[in-house]
matplotlib code that plots the C-alpha trace (Angstrom):
import matplotlib.pyplot as plt

x = [-33.5, -30.8, -31.2, -28.5, -27.1, -25.4, -23.1, -20.5, -17.4, -15.2, -11.7, -9.2, -6.0, -3.0, -1.1, -3.3, -3.2, -6.9, -10.3, -10.8, -14.5, -15.9, -19.2, -19.8, -22.8, -23.0, -25.3, -23.0, -21.5, -20.3, -18.8, -21.2, -19.7, -17.2, -18.2, -16.8, -13.9, -12.1, -9.5, -10.0, -6.7, -6.6, -5.0, -1.8, -3.6, -6.0, -3.4, -1.4, -4.5, -4.8, -1.2, -1.4, -4.5, -2.8, -0.1, -2.6, -2.8, -5.6, -9.5, -10.9, -14.5, -13.5, -11.3, -14.0, -16.6, -14.2, -13.4, -17.0, -17.9, -14.9, -16.3, -19.7, -18.2, -16.4, -19.7, -21.4, -18.5, -18.2, -21.9, -21.8, -18.8, -20.4, -23.7, -25.4, -28.3, -28.0, -31.4, -29.6, -27.1, -28.5, -25.7, -22.5, -19.7, -17.8, -14.4, -13.5, -9.9, -8.0, -6.4, -5.5, -5.3, -4.2, -6.1, -3.8, -5.8, -9.1, -9.1, -9.5, -10.7, -11.8, -13.1, -16.0, -19.6, -21.9, -25.0, -23.7, -22.6, -26.0, -27.7, -25.4, -25.7, -29.4, -28.1, -27.9, -24.5, -22.7, -19.5, -17.6, -16.6, -13.7, -15.0, -17.0, -14.2, -11.6, -14.0, -14.4, -10.6, -9.8, -7.2, -9.9, -7.8, -7.5, -11.1, -10.7, -9.9, -13.5, -13.7, -10.4, -11.8, -15.1, -13.2, -10.7, -13.0, -11.9, -8.1, -6.1, -5.5, -3.7, -3.1, -1.9, -3.2, -1.0, -2.1, 0.6, -0.9, 0.6, 0.8, 1.1, -1.2, -1.7, -4.6, -3.8, -6.7, -6.7, -8.6, -11.6, -14.1, -12.9, -9.2, -8.5, -5.6, -4.8, -2.5, -0.5, 3.0, 4.8, 5.4, 3.9, 4.4, 4.1, 7.9, 9.0, 6.4, 7.5, 11.2, 10.6, 8.5, 11.0, 14.0, 12.6, 9.3, 7.5, 4.6, 5.8, 8.4, 6.7, 7.3, 9.9, 12.6, 14.3, 14.4, 15.6, 18.5, 19.9, 21.6, 20.1, 21.9, 22.0, 22.9, 20.0, 17.6, 18.7, 18.0, 14.6, 13.8, 14.6, 11.4, 9.3, 6.3, 7.9, 8.2, 4.4, 2.2, -0.8, -3.4, -1.7, -2.2, -0.2, -0.7, 0.7, 3.4, 4.5, 8.0, 10.4, 11.8, 15.5, 17.2, 18.0, 21.7, 22.1, 24.6, 22.7, 21.9, 18.3, 18.5, 20.0, 17.5, 14.6, 16.0, 16.4, 12.8, 11.5, 13.5, 12.1, 8.5, 9.5, 11.5, 8.7, 6.2, 8.5, 8.8, 5.1, 5.0, 6.5, 3.0, 1.2, -0.4, 0.6, 2.8, 0.9, 0.7, 1.0, 1.2, -1.3, -0.2, -2.6, -2.3, -0.2, 3.1, 2.7, 3.8, 7.1, 9.5, 12.1, 9.5, 8.2, 11.6, 12.5, 9.4, 10.1, 13.5, 12.3, 9.0, 9.0, 6.1, 5.0, 4.3, 1.4, 0.1, -3.6, -4.4, -3.2, -6.1, -8.5, -9.0, -8.4, -5.8, -6.3, -10.0, -9.7, -10.2, -12.9, -14.8, -14.2, -16.0, -18.9, -19.0, -18.7, -21.5, -23.8, -22.7, -23.2, -26.8, -27.4, -25.9, -23.1, -19.6, -16.9, -14.1, -12.9, -10.5, -8.0, -8.2, -8.4, -8.0, -11.5, -12.9, -15.7, -16.8, -18.7, -20.5, -19.7, -20.7, -23.3, -26.1, -27.2, -30.4, -30.8, -32.8]
y = [16.3, 14.2, 10.5, 9.1, 5.5, 3.2, 1.4, -1.3, -1.6, -4.6, -4.4, -7.3, -5.6, -6.4, -7.2, -10.3, -10.0, -10.2, -8.4, -4.9, -4.2, -0.9, 0.9, 4.6, 6.9, 9.0, 10.7, 9.9, 13.5, 13.9, 11.5, 12.0, 9.5, 6.7, 3.8, 0.4, -1.2, -4.4, -6.5, -10.3, -11.9, -14.6, -17.9, -19.0, -21.7, -19.3, -16.6, -19.1, -20.0, -16.2, -16.0, -19.0, -17.7, -14.5, -16.4, -18.2, -21.4, -23.0, -23.2, -19.7, -20.7, -22.5, -19.6, -17.1, -19.1, -19.4, -15.7, -14.7, -16.9, -15.4, -11.9, -13.0, -14.2, -10.8, -9.0, -11.1, -10.7, -7.0, -6.5, -8.6, -6.8, -3.4, -4.4, -3.7, -5.7, -6.5, -4.6, -1.5, -1.7, -0.3, -1.5, -3.4, -2.2, -5.4, -4.7, -8.4, -9.3, -8.2, -11.1, -9.3, -5.6, -4.7, -1.5, -1.0, -3.8, -2.8, -5.7, -5.9, -8.9, -8.9, -12.1, -12.1, -13.3, -10.3, -12.4, -15.0, -12.4, -10.7, -14.1, -15.0, -11.7, -10.7, -7.2, -5.4, -5.6, -3.5, -4.8, -4.8, -1.1, -1.1, -2.8, 0.1, 2.5, 0.2, -0.6, 3.1, 3.5, 4.4, 2.9, 1.6, 2.8, 4.4, 4.7, 6.0, 9.7, 10.9, 9.5, 11.2, 14.5, 14.0, 12.8, 15.7, 18.4, 20.5, 20.3, 23.2, 22.6, 21.4, 18.2, 14.8, 11.5, 8.4, 4.9, 2.4, -1.0, -3.7, -0.9, 2.8, 5.5, 9.2, 11.6, 15.3, 17.4, 21.0, 24.1, 23.6, 20.8, 19.8, 19.8, 16.1, 14.2, 10.6, 7.7, 4.7, 5.9, 2.6, -0.2, -0.2, -3.2, -6.0, -6.2, -5.9, -8.5, -11.0, -10.5, -10.9, -14.0, -15.7, -14.8, -15.1, -17.1, -14.1, -12.6, -8.9, -6.7, -6.0, -2.4, -2.0, -3.4, -5.5, -2.6, -0.2, -2.5, -2.6, -0.3, 1.0, -0.4, 2.9, 1.2, -1.3, 1.5, 3.6, 0.5, 0.1, 3.8, 3.4, 1.5, 3.0, 3.4, 6.4, 8.3, 7.9, 10.9, 10.3, 9.1, 5.7, 2.4, -0.7, -4.4, -5.9, -7.8, -5.1, -4.7, -7.6, -8.6, -8.4, -11.1, -14.4, -14.0, -10.4, -10.3, -8.6, -9.3, -9.9, -6.7, -4.5, -5.9, -4.9, -1.4, -0.9, -2.0, 0.3, 3.1, 2.2, 2.7, 6.1, 7.3, 6.5, 8.4, 11.4, 11.3, 11.7, 15.2, 16.4, 15.8, 17.9, 21.1, 22.9, 22.0, 20.5, 21.8, 18.3, 14.6, 12.3, 8.7, 5.7, 2.0, -0.6, 1.0, 3.8, 1.2, 0.7, 3.1, 2.9, 3.9, 6.7, 8.1, 8.0, 9.9, 12.6, 13.1, 13.2, 15.1, 18.9, 19.2, 17.7, 13.9, 13.0, 9.5, 9.6, 8.4, 11.8, 13.3, 11.1, 8.7, 4.9, 4.4, 0.7, 1.1, 3.9, 1.7, -0.3, 2.9, 4.1, 1.2, 1.7, 5.3, 4.3, 1.8, 4.6, 6.7, 3.9, 3.4, 7.1, 7.1, 9.5, 9.4, 7.3, 7.8, 11.1, 12.3, 13.3, 9.9, 7.2, 9.2, 8.6, 11.5, 12.4, 11.5, 8.2, 5.9, 2.1, -1.0, -3.6, -4.1, -7.5, -8.0, -11.1, -13.9]
z = [1.5, 0.0, 0.8, 2.9, 2.7, 5.2, 3.0, 3.6, 1.4, 0.8, -0.6, -1.4, -2.5, -4.5, -1.4, -1.0, 2.8, 3.3, 3.3, 4.5, 5.4, 6.5, 7.0, 6.1, 5.9, 2.8, 0.3, -2.6, -2.5, 1.1, 3.6, 6.5, 8.9, 8.9, 11.2, 12.0, 10.0, 10.3, 8.4, 7.9, 6.9, 4.3, 5.5, 3.7, 1.6, 0.2, -0.5, -2.4, -4.5, -5.4, -6.2, -8.5, -10.2, -10.9, -12.6, -14.8, -12.8, -10.8, -11.0, -11.4, -10.5, -7.4, -6.2, -7.0, -5.0, -2.1, -2.2, -2.3, 0.7, 2.6, 1.8, 3.0, 6.3, 6.6, 6.2, 8.9, 11.3, 10.9, 11.4, 14.5, 15.9, 15.1, 16.6, 13.2, 11.7, 8.0, 7.5, 8.4, 5.5, 2.2, -0.2, -0.3, -2.5, -3.5, -5.3, -5.6, -6.3, -9.4, -11.2, -14.4, -15.4, -19.0, -19.9, -22.9, -24.5, -22.7, -20.4, -16.6, -14.5, -10.9, -9.5, -7.0, -7.7, -7.0, -7.2, -4.8, -2.3, -2.4, -1.8, 1.1, 2.8, 1.9, 0.9, -2.4, -3.9, -6.4, -8.1, -11.3, -10.9, -13.4, -16.6, -18.0, -17.8, -19.3, -22.3, -22.8, -23.1, -19.6, -17.3, -14.9, -12.0, -9.6, -8.6, -5.1, -6.0, -5.8, -2.3, -1.3, -2.5, -0.5, 2.6, 2.6, 1.6, 4.6, 4.1, 2.7, -1.0, -3.1, -1.2, -2.3, -0.9, -1.3, -0.9, -0.5, -1.1, -3.3, -6.0, -4.9, -6.2, -5.8, -5.7, -6.3, -5.1, -6.2, -4.9, -7.1, -7.4, -10.9, -9.9, -9.6, -10.9, -10.0, -11.1, -10.0, -9.1, -9.1, -6.7, -3.2, -1.0, -3.6, -4.6, -1.0, 0.2, -2.4, -1.6, 2.2, 1.6, -0.7, 1.5, 5.0, 4.8, 6.4, 4.4, 4.7, 6.3, 9.6, 10.5, 7.9, 10.3, 7.7, 5.1, 7.9, 8.6, 5.1, 2.8, -0.6, -3.7, -5.7, -8.9, -8.7, -7.7, -10.7, -12.9, -11.4, -12.1, -15.8, -16.4, -19.3, -16.9, -15.3, -18.6, -19.3, -18.6, -16.3, -15.9, -15.9, -14.0, -13.2, -12.9, -9.7, -11.5, -13.9, -12.3, -12.3, -9.0, -8.0, -10.3, -8.5, -9.6, -8.2, -5.5, -2.7, 0.9, 2.1, 4.2, 1.3, -1.1, 1.2, 1.7, -2.0, -2.8, 0.1, -1.6, -5.0, -3.6, -2.0, -5.1, -7.5, -5.3, -5.2, -8.9, -9.3, -8.1, -11.4, -12.9, -10.3, -11.7, -8.4, -5.5, -2.5, 1.0, 2.5, 1.6, 3.4, 3.5, 3.7, 3.1, 4.7, 3.4, 6.0, 8.7, 7.0, 8.8, 5.9, 3.3, 5.5, 6.3, 2.6, 1.8, 4.4, 2.9, -0.7, -0.6, -0.5, 1.9, 5.3, 5.2, 7.4, 8.4, 7.6, 11.2, 12.5, 10.7, 12.6, 9.7, 9.7, 7.0, 6.8, 5.8, 3.3, 0.2, 1.7, 2.6, -0.8, -2.4, -0.1, -1.4, -5.0, -4.7, -3.6, -6.5, -8.9, -7.7, -8.1, -11.6, -10.5, -12.1, -10.4, -12.9, -14.6, -17.3, -14.6, -12.9, -15.6, -18.8, -20.2, -22.3, -20.0, -16.5, -16.3, -13.9, -13.4, -11.5, -11.7, -9.1, -7.8, -5.6, -3.3, -4.9]

ax = plt.figure().add_subplot(projection="3d")
ax.plot(x, y, z, "-o")
ax.set_aspect("equal")
plt.show()
């Protein structure tokens, strides 16, 4: 019989909103059960430290240590709320937080101290999932596709899974096991979050109400869509800050700017379909962007197949990436590939990740 693992995944995404923590049961091939999941928001002060570090300012060691302690707290809180003892968890998949991603020069950096987290939790930790792929010439992202394929094994194919975080990415899953294509599509919530924060002081466009109240500036949207990224063939990936924000001197209202940035996210997702080997039967939408009514309405207008909120399929769309890193941790320990030619552009499937035992 194949060994099963109860694994806990941790994700701190490009939106910088907090830590997603989730528990699954898996054998590294199938998703046998998805269990508890919870989000632990960052406070404003730590979010600003992360933002500054990404800009190249601040003390990396200090921020990394604080981030690791926050993740340890998240583990403890999730286990308590789920009535789980730490001895029941076989592995923690610890993504850390990306502060720099430049695969074109074979560089990617995620902060998060794997040894420290293992010591603080008393649980074996797997982290540093992206480095091996990038050093081998891959994009290092996205890594979630193999989890998407396992999770949606029972869906009619082909199907596309979109995750709208700070950056948006797509997984195209074909009818056969090897039919897997994935890439970043363009902006997710990052540009819109930054716009809303600067213009209103809020950290995001709650529900998409601000975006919905504005009118899309078609000329500005067209200019955004001229970015060279969209002419690149996949697999391809993005740094959070790849796209420039709306210029300070551009004459546009807060509402219209938000509407335009929401449309930019949707338009770039729609453009991605031209790279699919075969049209999909449905689009499954996950990530925080699915709460934005303006983005979802744009997607329903632009995509040529049903657009479904992942929660309608009985899944927790907020926990998808955290679950994925629990799954990837198990695959890493088993020596199974986590990245593939069709997902990161490497020449052959490869494993990744580093394991840390408590000391």
